[in-house]
C-alpha positions in Angstrom: -27.8 -27.7 41.2 -26.3 -28.4 37.8 -25.4 -25.6 35.4 -27.4 -26.2 32.2 -28.0 -24.5 28.8 -31.2 -22.5 28.5 -33.7 -24.2 26.3 -36.1 -21.3 25.8 -36.1 -17.5 25.3 -36.4 -15.8 28.7 -39.2 -13.2 29.0 -38.2 -9.6 28.4 -39.2 -7.6 31.5 -40.3 -4.2 30.1 -39.1 -2.3 33.2 -35.5 -3.6 32.9 -35.1 -4.3 29.1 -35.0 -0.8 27.8 -35.5 0.6 24.3 -35.8 4.3 23.9 -37.2 5.9 20.8 -37.3 9.5 22.0 -34.7 11.5 23.9 -37.4 12.6 26.3 -37.7 9.0 27.5 -34.0 8.6 28.4 -32.8 9.1 32.0 -30.3 12.0 32.2 -27.4 9.6 33.1 -28.0 7.6 29.9 -28.5 10.4 27.3 -24.8 10.5 26.3 -25.0 6.8 25.5 -28.4 7.0 23.8 -26.9 9.6 21.4 -24.2 6.9 20.6 -26.8 4.1 20.2 -25.9 3.3 16.6 -22.3 2.8 17.5 -23.4 0.4 20.2 -25.8 -1.5 17.9 -26.1 -0.5 14.3 -29.6 -2.2 14.2 -30.8 -0.3 17.3 -34.0 0.8 15.6 -35.1 -2.8 15.1 -35.8 -2.8 18.9 -32.5 -3.7 20.4 -32.9 -3.8 24.1 -30.4 -2.9 26.9 -30.6 -2.9 30.6 -29.7 0.3 32.4 -26.1 -0.8 33.1 -25.6 -2.2 29.7 -26.0 1.2 28.1 -22.5 2.1 29.4 -21.1 -1.4 29.5 -21.7 -3.0 26.2 -18.9 -3.2 23.6 -19.6 -1.0 20.6 -20.5 -3.1 17.6 -17.6 -2.2 15.4 -15.2 -3.0 18.2 -16.9 -6.3 19.0 -16.6 -7.4 15.4 -12.9 -6.4 15.2 -12.2 -8.4 18.4 -14.0 -11.4 16.9 -11.7 -11.2 13.9 -8.6 -10.6 16.0 -9.1 -13.5 18.4 -5.9 -15.5 17.8 -7.5 -18.9 18.6 -9.5 -20.4 15.8 -9.4 -23.4 13.5 -5.8 -22.6 12.4 -4.5 -23.0 15.9 -2.7 -26.1 17.0 -4.6 -27.8 18.5 -7.6 -26.1 16.8 -9.7 -23.9 19.0 -13.3 -24.6 18.1 -15.1 -23.3 21.2 -15.3 -19.7 22.6 -16.9 -18.9 25.9 -18.1 -15.3 26.5 -17.9 -15.3 30.3 -19.9 -12.0 30.7 -22.3 -12.0 27.8 -24.2 -9.0 29.0 -26.8 -7.9 26.4 -24.9 -9.8 23.7 -22.6 -7.4 22.0 -19.5 -9.6 21.9 -21.4 -12.9 21.9 -23.3 -12.0 18.8 -20.1 -10.9 17.0 -18.5 -14.2 17.8 -21.5 -16.1 16.4 -21.6 -14.0 13.2 -17.8 -14.4 12.6 -18.3 -18.0 11.7 -14.9 -18.9 13.3 -16.2 -21.1 16.1 -18.1 -24.4 16.1 -19.4 -23.6 19.6 -20.2 -20.2 21.0 -21.3 -20.2 24.7 -22.6 -17.0 26.3 -22.9 -16.9 30.1 -24.7 -14.2 32.1 -25.9 -14.4 35.6 -28.7 -11.7 35.5 -31.9 -13.0 33.9 -33.1 -9.6 32.5 -29.7 -9.0 30.9 -29.6 -12.4 29.4 -33.1 -12.0 28.1 -31.9 -8.8 26.3 -29.0 -10.8 24.8 -31.2 -13.6 23.5 -33.6 -11.0 22.0 -30.8 -9.0 20.4 -29.3 -12.1 18.9 -32.7 -12.7 17.2 -32.7 -9.0 16.0 -29.3 -9.7 14.4 -30.6 -12.9 12.8 -28.3 -15.3 14.6 -29.8 -18.7 13.8 -31.3 -20.6 16.7 -28.8 -23.0 18.3 -25.6 -21.1 17.1 -25.2 -19.6 20.6 -25.6 -21.7 23.7 -27.0 -19.4 26.4 -26.3 -20.1 30.1 -27.9 -18.4 33.1 -25.1 -18.8 35.7 -22.2 -17.2 37.4 -19.3 -17.6 35.0 -16.6 -18.0 37.7 -18.7 -20.8 39.3 -18.9 -22.4 35.9 -15.1 -22.3 35.4 -14.5 -23.7 38.9 -16.8 -26.6 38.1 -15.0 -27.2 34.7 -11.7 -27.3 36.5 -13.0 -29.8 39.0 -14.2 -32.0 36.2 -10.7 -31.9 34.6 -9.2 -32.9 37.9 -11.6 -35.8 38.2 -10.7 -37.0 34.7 -7.0 -36.9 35.7 -7.8 -38.8 38.9 -6.7 -36.0 41.1 -9.8 -36.2 43.3 -12.2 -38.9 44.3 -15.2 -36.6 44.4 -17.8 -37.4 41.8 -19.6 -34.2 40.7 -19.8 -34.6 36.9 -23.5 -33.8 37.1 -22.7 -30.3 38.4 -22.3 -29.2 34.7 -24.6 -30.5 32.0 -22.6 -32.6 29.5 -23.6 -30.1 26.8 -21.4 -27.5 28.6 -18.4 -29.7 29.1 -15.2 -28.2 27.6 -12.1 -29.6 26.0 -9.8 -27.0 27.6 -7.2 -27.5 24.9 -9.7 -26.5 22.2 -11.3 -23.6 24.1 -10.6 -19.9 24.4 -12.3 -17.6 27.0 -13.4 -14.0 26.5 -14.0 -11.9 29.6 -15.5 -8.4 29.4 -16.2 -8.0 33.1 -18.0 -5.1 34.9 -15.5 -2.4 35.6 -17.3 -1.0 38.7 -19.3 1.6 36.9 -18.1 4.7 35.0 -15.9 5.9 37.9 -12.8 4.3 36.3 -12.6 7.4 34.1 -11.7 9.4 37.2 -8.3 7.7 37.3 -5.5 8.6 34.9 -4.2 5.1 35.3 -6.9 2.6 36.4 -6.0 0.3 39.3 -7.3 -3.1 38.1 -7.3 -4.4 41.6 -10.3 -2.1 42.3 -12.5 -3.6 39.6 -15.8 -4.9 41.1 -17.0 -7.5 41.6 -13.9 -9.2 40.1 -10.4 -7.9 40.2 -7.8 -8.6 37.4 -6.1 -11.2 39.5 -9.4 -13.0 40.3 -10.3 -13.1 36.6 -6.9 -14.3 35.5 -6.8 -17.1 38.1 -10.3 -18.2 37.2 -9.4 -18.4 33.5 -6.0 -20.0 33.6 -4.7 -22.3 32.2 -7.0 -21.8 29.2 -6.2 -19.2 26.6 -8.2 -16.0 27.5 -8.7 -12.5 26.4 -9.6 -9.8 28.9 -11.5 -6.6 27.8 -10.3 -3.9 30.1 -10.5 -0.1 30.5 -8.2 1.8 28.1 -6.3 3.4 30.9 -5.5 0.1 32.7 -2.2 -0.1 34.6 0.2 -1.9 32.3 2.4 -2.9 35.3 -0.5 -4.9 36.7 -1.1 -6.5 33.3 2.6 -7.4 32.8 2.3 -9.5 35.9 0.0 -11.9 34.0 2.8 -13.0 31.7 4.2 -16.5 32.3 7.4 -16.7 34.3 9.3 -17.9 31.2 9.1 -14.5 29.6 6.4 -15.3 27.1 4.9 -12.0 25.8 1.3 -10.9 26.2 -0.4 -9.0 23.3 -2.2 -5.9 24.4 -4.4 -4.2 21.8 -6.0 -0.7 22.1 -9.3 -0.6 20.1 -10.1 2.8 18.7 -13.1 4.4 17.1 -12.9 7.8 15.4 -9.4 8.4 16.7 -10.3 7.6 20.4 -9.4 4.5 22.3 -12.5 2.7 23.7 -10.9 -0.2 25.5 -7.9 -2.5 25.5 -7.9 -6.3 25.2 -5.1 -8.4 26.8 -4.5 -11.7 24.9 -3.2 -14.3 27.3 -1.9 -17.6 25.8 -2.8 -21.0 27.2 -0.2 -22.0 29.7 0.7 -25.2 27.9 1.3 -23.1 24.7 3.3 -20.4 26.3 6.7 -22.0 25.7 6.0 -21.9 22.0 5.4 -18.1 21.9 8.1 -15.4 21.4 9.4 -13.6 24.4 8.7 -10.0 25.3 5.7 -7.6 25.4 3.8 -6.4 22.4 1.4 -3.5 22.2 -0.6 -2.3 19.2 -3.6 -0.2 18.4 -6.4 -1.4 16.3 -8.6 1.0 14.5 -12.3 0.3 13.7 -14.5 2.1 11.2 
């Protein structure tokens, strides 16, 4: 079956798309996050909806907007990067920020869970993202990337298989003009139990699995703040090209890190070494 863009708003299942107005409605395990609801979505009171897991998985709004501004691939890149694909759109935190940044001609948000994607579509409407600015896709993002790579191989004549219809033409990518953003599930909140988080234990996708799925395109990986830097360093190209790793902080505390990985064909033009920095958000 071909992967296609969604044409309509998915229905919001009330038992899965949650909006709490009183603390008494909130399950005990979510109360901490409900008290932080305005840092997750400033417009929460306009009926922003989240699934249960999204309460502790969504990128805080200020961090999402800072990441959108920091993404190094945009119209000034060579070649220009005019498409961004949010591989794990969730309830829309990063996807909405990308759309509102105005930096991209195409913003594609992929999510495999229908209820979660329904929340994302709804939340984009709450944030007044015009219809059509975000292309929403109900699919497995790694399956989508595998199909895109297969299309690239076909175009280069590397395979005789003809499966161009496996991805709707509206979702075809020029890989030289595309950057990927991946904020994958971290396997629940148990990552906090580790002083240094072992990225090979992320579920359902390990760091290595994500990186292999994204390469050779430029990609940014949103990871736990305590991620093992030795594992991240292994993502650097063999020519010594540096990766940029940014810690995103709010109110003096790190919330997460983002690893910026250059496209492989661009790596030879980047300076060598490893660069780390912290980025404060309001």
